[in-house]
Each structure stands twice: as C-alpha cells, then as structure tokens.
C-alpha positions as CSV (number, residue, x, y, z in Angstrom):
1,M,0.0,0.2,0.0
2,P,3.0,2.4,0.4
3,V,3.1,2.3,-3.3
4,V,-0.5,3.6,-3.7
5,A,0.3,6.4,-1.2
6,N,3.3,7.4,-3.2
7,I,1.1,7.4,-6.5
8,I,-1.5,9.7,-4.9
9,I,1.3,11.8,-3.7
10,A,2.7,11.9,-7.2
11,L,-0.7,12.8,-8.5
12,V,-0.9,15.9,-6.1
13,A,2.5,16.9,-7.1
14,L,1.5,16.9,-10.9
15,L,-1.6,18.7,-9.9
16,H,0.4,21.6,-8.4
17,I,2.8,21.6,-11.5
18,Y,-0.4,22.0,-13.6
19,F,-1.4,24.9,-11.2
20,L,1.8,26.4,-11.7
21,V,1.7,26.4,-15.5
22,L,-2.0,27.7,-15.4
23,E,-1.2,30.5,-13.0
24,M,2.2,31.6,-14.2
25,F,1.8,31.0,-17.9
26,L,-1.6,30.6,-19.0
27,W,-3.7,32.9,-16.6
28,D,-4.6,35.4,-19.2
29,K,-4.8,33.0,-22.2
30,P,-8.0,31.5,-23.2
31,I,-7.7,28.3,-21.2
32,G,-6.7,30.2,-18.0
33,L,-9.8,32.5,-18.5
34,R,-12.1,29.4,-18.9
35,V,-10.7,27.5,-16.1
36,F,-10.7,30.5,-13.7
37,G,-14.1,31.9,-15.1
38,Q,-12.7,35.4,-15.4
39,T,-12.6,38.2,-18.0
40,A,-9.5,39.1,-19.9
41,E,-9.6,42.4,-17.9
42,Q,-9.9,40.7,-14.6
43,A,-7.0,38.3,-15.6
44,A,-4.9,41.4,-16.6
45,A,-5.5,43.2,-13.2
46,S,-4.5,40.1,-11.2
47,K,-1.6,38.5,-13.5
48,V,1.2,39.1,-11.0
49,L,-0.9,38.0,-8.1
50,A,-1.6,34.7,-9.9
51,A,2.1,34.4,-11.1
52,N,3.2,34.5,-7.4
53,Q,0.4,32.0,-6.5
54,G,1.6,29.8,-9.3
55,L,5.2,29.9,-7.9
56,Y,4.0,28.7,-4.4
57,N,2.2,25.7,-6.0
58,G,5.5,25.0,-7.7
59,F,7.3,24.9,-4.5
60,L,4.4,22.6,-2.8
61,A,5.1,20.3,-6.0
62,A,8.9,20.3,-5.4
63,G,8.6,19.5,-1.9
64,L,6.4,16.4,-2.7
65,I,8.8,15.4,-5.3
66,W,11.6,15.7,-3.1
67,G,9.9,13.6,-0.5
68,L,9.1,11.1,-3.0
69,S,12.8,10.9,-4.2
70,L,14.1,10.2,-0.6
71,G,12.3,6.8,-0.8
72,P,11.4,5.6,2.8
73,F,13.4,8.3,4.3
74,G,10.9,10.9,2.8
75,F,8.1,10.3,5.1
76,G,8.4,13.3,7.1
77,V,9.0,15.7,4.0
78,K,5.9,14.2,2.5
79,L,3.9,14.7,5.5
80,F,4.9,18.1,5.9
81,F,4.1,19.3,2.3
82,L,0.9,17.2,2.1
83,I,-0.3,19.0,5.2
84,C,0.9,22.4,3.4
85,V,-1.2,21.6,0.4
86,L,-4.2,20.5,2.6
87,V,-4.2,23.9,4.8
88,A,-3.9,25.9,1.4
89,G,-6.8,24.1,-0.1
90,L,-8.9,24.3,2.9
91,F,-8.1,28.2,3.1
92,G,-8.7,28.5,-0.7
93,G,-11.9,26.5,-0.4
94,L,-13.3,28.5,2.3
95,T,-12.2,31.9,1.2
96,A,-11.8,31.9,-2.6
97,N,-13.8,29.0,-4.3
98,R,-15.4,26.0,-2.9
99,K,-14.3,23.8,-5.8
100,I,-10.7,24.1,-4.3
101,L,-11.8,21.8,-1.6
102,F,-12.2,19.1,-4.2
103,V,-9.2,19.9,-6.5
104,Q,-6.6,20.5,-4.1
105,A,-7.7,19.7,-0.4
106,A,-9.3,16.4,-1.2
107,P,-6.5,14.7,-3.1
108,A,-4.0,16.1,-0.3
109,A,-6.3,14.4,2.3
110,V,-6.4,11.3,0.6
111,G,-2.7,11.2,0.3
112,L,-2.1,12.2,3.9
113,V,-4.2,9.4,5.2
114,L,-2.7,6.8,2.9
115,L,0.7,8.1,4.1
116,L,-0.3,7.8,7.7
117,V,-1.9,4.5,7.6
118,F,0.6,2.6,5.6
C-alpha cells in the first residue's frame, strides 16, 4: 500500500505543477480564463498575483517530489508538504472558491491518510 500512497502523492505533485503552469503562464490565455472563470480584464489586473500563487504551487510540488525521491526516508518531507497542500486547499476552498476543496484539499487529504496508514 505504500506504493498507492506514493502514487497519490505524485498525482498531487502533478496537480500542483499544472496549477503552476495555469497561474504563471496561462492565466490570461483562453484556457486560463475558462478554468478560472474570469474576463480578460480581470486576468490582466491580477496576473502578477496569479504568477506569485503559481510559484508557491510549484514549491509545493517540488517538496512532494523531493519527499518521493527520498524513498522511505522521505516520510517527514511528504507529511509536511501534504499538510501544507491540505491547509492551502482548505483556506482557498473557504475563502476563494469551494471547488478548491475538491481539486486541491481532497487529493491531499487522501494522500495524507494513505501516508499515515501505510
């Protein structure tokens, strides 16, 4: 079962790489506008903030990948970064968009439970 936990953790990391790309490079492009449900004007006004947010998502992905690369010695690193992702997802879901609870917080919670149980 640790393999399943690591697969989920890898998927969470890939999600955050996707968020990085969306927020840093595609924010004001058609796909970014569609994903985040905003107008070109809204995207232009918030582009720098989105890029900053994307960078943070990249750090979360990097931390999870680092934890995975450490093999069995990466438990603490994976635990820390999954908790960070979960807290960020809960905060975003409660303050920005409820969908974040399902897209970010739920996968992190599943990964966290699997990591702790197995």
